[in-house]
N, C-alpha and C positions, 0 to 999 in steps of 0.2 A: 424552419428547416429551409425556406426559399433562399435562393443564392442569384444573384443577377452577374457574377464574375468568375465563380468556378465552372470552369468547362466539364462535362461530364465524359467518362472515358468512352471507349469504342464501344467495350459489353453494353453499358447501359442504355445507349443509342441503337445497338442490333438487338437489342432483348425486346425493348418497346416498339420497335419497329416489325419484330418477328409478332408479336401480340397483335397486331394490327395486320398482318401479312396473311394470315390464315385466312381471313376475311377475303381478301382478294384473290387468294388461291382458290378458295370455295366456290367464287363467283366466275373467274376468268379461264378456270381450267377446262369447266363445262361448256365455255362457249361454241369449241368447235364440236361437242357432242348433242347439240340441240336436236338436231335434225334426226341422227340417231335414235337418241330418247323417245323423241315424237312417235317413232316407228314401232318402237318396243313396248310402247304405253297406248298404242293407237290412238296418238294424238298429233292429226296432218295438218292443222291451222297453224301457220307459222306466227301471226299476231298472237295465238291463244299459247304457244309455247315460250312467247318469250316471256311470260309470266313465271317462268321458272329462273329467271334471272332478276326479274323486278320485285317479286313477292319476299326474295330474302330481307330484302331492305325493309320491308314491314316489320318482320322479325325483329332486323337490328334496333328500328326506332322503338318497338314495343319493352323489347328486353332490356335496353338501356334506361327505361322508365325507372324499372326496379331494381335492377343491381347496382345502380349509382348510388341512392340512398341507401341500400343494405350495405354498401362498402363504407358507408360512413357510420355504420353501427360495428358490422362485425370487424371492418380490416379491409385492405384491397385484396391480400392474398386469397384467403377461403373463398370470395366472390369467383375469381377466376377457376378456381377447381371447379367450383360448382357448373359453371359456364361451357367448361370443357366436356365434363359428364354431359351435360342437355345436349351438346353438340353430337357428340357420340351416339346417344342413343336416337338423336334425330337423322343421322348418317344412314342407322341401319332401316329405317321408314324410308328413307329414300330410295337404298337397295331393293328392298321387298315391295314398292309401291306397285300395285297393278294397273292404275289409271294415273291421269293428270292431275285429278284433285287431289288424290295422297300425296302424290309426288310433289305438290305445292303444298300441303300441310307439313311434309316434311322438310321442305326450302325453308319454309318460315320457322321451323323450330330450329332450323340451323341456323338462321340469323339470331333467333333468342340467344343461344348458347355462345355463338359467337360474340354479341353485343357485351359480353363481358368484360375478355381480355380486351375487347377494341375501346370500351369506355374506361376500362380501370387503368388502360396503360395512358391516357390523358389526364386522369385525376393523380397518377403518380407522377406525372410530369410536372402538373400544378402543385401539386405537394411541394415539390422541391425548388422548382424556379418560378419566376414570374416576369412581366413585361416584355419588351423586346428581347431579353434573353431568352425567355419562354417562345417566344417565337423563334429564334433561331433555332433552338432546339426540336421543335415542330418540325422547322423547314428541313432538319438533317433527318428526321425520323421520316418523316413523309417521302422524304428522297429514297430513302433505303428501301422504305415500303411500296415504291413505284418500280422497283426491279419485279417485283413478283407479277404484276399485269404484263411487264415487258415477256416475260420467258412463259407464262401459264398457257396461254392458248396452244403455243408450240409446246408444251409438257402434257398437256389434254392429249395434243394430236400424237405425241409420242407413246403415251400409254395405248392410245386405241390401235396402234398399227400392230401391237403383239397382245390384246386384250380387247376385251369390251368397255362400253363406257363406264359399266361397275368399276373399273380396276382404279377410275380416276376419285371415286369417294373411298376406295380403301386407301390411295394415297396421303388423300386428305386425312382420314384418320391418324396414318401413320406421323405425317408431320406434326398434327395438333397435339398427340401423344410426345413427341421429342420436346417441342416446345414448352408446355407444361412442365415437363420435366427440370428443363434448363429454370425455368421461371422457378421454380421449387426451389432449386439447390443455390442460383446467384443472385436470386431478389431480395433483398430485406423489406419489411413492412413500413412503408412511408407515414401511413397513420399514426401519430401518437395516441396511447390510451387515452390523454386527458382530451383529446380532441374528436374522442367516439361521442355520437349524436345516438340515443336510443332510437329504435325504428318504430315510428307512429305512422297511423293515416294521416294525421296535420302534416307531417314534412313535407308531402306534396304541395299542400294548399300554401301552405308558409313559404316554402320554397318558390311556388310559382309567385308568389306577392312579392318576395324579394327580389327576384329577376326581373319584373313590371316596375321595379324603380331604375331602374338602368334603363334607358330607351335605346342607346346604343346596342347593347346586348341583344334587345328584342329584335331591334333592324337587322344586324349580323346575323341573326339565327333565319330570319325569314328570306333573308339574301342567299344565306345557305342553302335554304329549302330549293329556292327557284334557280338556282345554278347548278344544284346536285339531281333537281329533276331534270334538267334540260339534258345534262350530262348523262344520265341513265337510259335515254331516250338512243342516244350512240349505244351503249353500253349493251343495251337489249335487242339491237337491231343491226349490229355492225357484222355479224355473221350473215344475215339477209341480204344486207347492202353488198355486201363484197362479195360474197361464194354466189349469190343468184341474180344479184341485178347487174355486176360487173363480171359474173362470171370468173372469177378468179379464189377457188376454194384453196390450190395449193400455195398461193401467195399470202391469204389472210393470215394467216400468223406471224408474218412478218411483217407487214402491213401493221397490224394490231401494236405489235413491237415495237414500231418505229413511232408510230403515235404516242403511245405510254412513254417513250423516251423524251420525247417532246415537253410532257409534263414532268418527270423525272428531272431533267436539266433543268427546267425555270423554278421549280422548287427548291435545288440545290441552288441554284444562283441567287434565290430569296433569303437564304439563310447567309449568304455573307452581304447582301444589301441591306437588309431590314434594320440593322443597328444603324446604318450610316442616315435614311432615309424614312426608318420609321412604317411600321405597319400600316397605317393609316391611308398615308400617300400611294405606298405601293399598291395597295388594294383597289382605292378608286382609279387608278393609271389603269391596273389591269382590265379593271370592269367595264371603264371605259372602251377600253381597245376589243376587248371581248363582243362587247355591244356591238360596235361598229363594223367589225367583221363579219358578224353574222348576218345583219342589217345588210350589207353589202353585197354577200352574196344572195340575200332574198332577191335582191332588184335587179342583180344582174341575169339571174337565171328564171325569172318569174315567166311561167308558161314557156320556158323552154327545156329541153332535153337537158340531162344530167350531164354535166361537164366531163371531160377525160379523166382516167385517175389521177395522173398527175395534178390536176386544177384541182379536183377534189380533196386529194392528201395535202395540197400547198394550205388552203383553208382551214381543215381540220388541225394540221400542225400550228399554225398560228393560232388558233383557238386555245389548243392546249398549253401551247406556252404561257397564256393567258391563266388557264386556271392554276399552275403552278405558284402563280402570286397572288391567287385567290384565297384558297381554302384553308392554308395553315394559317394565313392572318386574320382571314375572318373569325377562323376558331379562337384564334387568341386575343382579338380585341371584344368578341363576346364574353369570353372566360376571364377577362382581366378583373374587373371589378368584383366578382363574384366569389373570390378565392376561399373565403371564409365558408362558401357552401358547394365546395370544387364537386363532391360526389353526386349531390341533387343538381347542382346547377349543370354538370355535363351531360348528365340525363333527361333533364327538362329540355335545354336548348338541344342536345341531339336528337331527343325523340319528335320535337316538334319539325325540325328541319328535315328530317328521314320521312317521315308520315306526309308532311307539305310535299315533297319530291315525287310520291309514289303516283297519284291522281294526276301529276304534270306528264310524268312520262308515259303512264298509260294511255291519256288520251292522246297525245301527240305522237305515240307509236302506232296508234290505228291508220295514222293517215300516209303511213311510210309503207305502201304496197308496191309501186312502180317507180318513185321517183325520190329521191333524198331531201327535195327541197323544204317538206315539211320540218324537217329536222332544223335546217337552218332557220326558217322562221319561227320556230319554238326556242331556239338559241338567244335569237335578237329579240321577242317578244319580253323572255326571261332576263335577259339581261338589260333592257330599258326598266323594266320598274325594279330591277337591283339597284341602277345608277341611282332613280329618284330615291329610292328609299335611303341608300348611302350618304347622299347630301342632304335631305330632309334632317335626318337624325343624328348627323355627326355631333360628337360632344367637343372636340376639338378644330380651332380651323385647319383647313388643308394646307399643306406646302410650307408650312410655319416651321422655324427650326424645330429639329427633334430633339437637341439637346435641352431644349427648355422645359421638358416634359419629363426629363431622367430623373 
């Protein structure tokens, strides 16, 4: 059922993006409310409250490890319904949480539930398309998905203007229900009966062994973890940086949206360039530029005060432009040779990259107390390691004619 030439209709792209976007809404809409939630549950340490953002990714990583293989057995659609059910229960736990620990449990379970639509959307795309055209579709889906982080903080702040932080969780539940119903009515099952695999414990062992046969899949999975981990540092500390270090509480949603637009713009551009230049070439150039910009900032502002807001936003904007050429392409490179185990493949690679990103973000985040320098230093180190891995384990020569491999 895989296609390289037939273009998906707009509804397919929008639906796949919506399945992913519930994750972004659950994460980013809560960012402006972190301080209020901290006061409500008697947690006043901002570095501890960052866990409300970071730990949902633990749930995303663990959940997809199970939902991916289950989807290879039951089909893609039933697993999405299960995931939304877990998400609804977890949201109630967050609403009733009396302290930070219970709230974190709820956030982890939210991640577990949302890992189903997030992972299965990738599997559905992989079931249907392959190669650079798959990367093109992933780019358009991701660009659509980026619209949610653009508006999510402002959306959260808007809800808090006439409600409490609990209203954000109710809004998330409502949109989850809408997307789930849309998926039920309009998306057909993409896993054909003859390709279903009985669910067994051995599927994890066999799937992992299969993945390790492809060194590029392994390297791109690790690189995704490094880059995602460095980005999580920004995501979890953005409210602290702009509202407390720079005193821009009112402008924070606009700044956050502007930086998210940078990622969306480059992701959309990637969708038009990937067929011409190839996903490997674009990934390498973006990784190199990402690393160079982060290290440049680290050198320029070593042992110096934080720069002005325009300078900081300028550096972050360039970094985020690079991210748009990295994420979708790395994911597609990793998935390309393992389409025959798309469900378990997406699960294991997603689990490894996500779980790898969490300790990175927690460790670097501890140093962002009165300066943003540690953020860029962390981005630079992660980027440098990524470039080395990418070059060392590439399977095709860079900058060769892309048509030679079509």
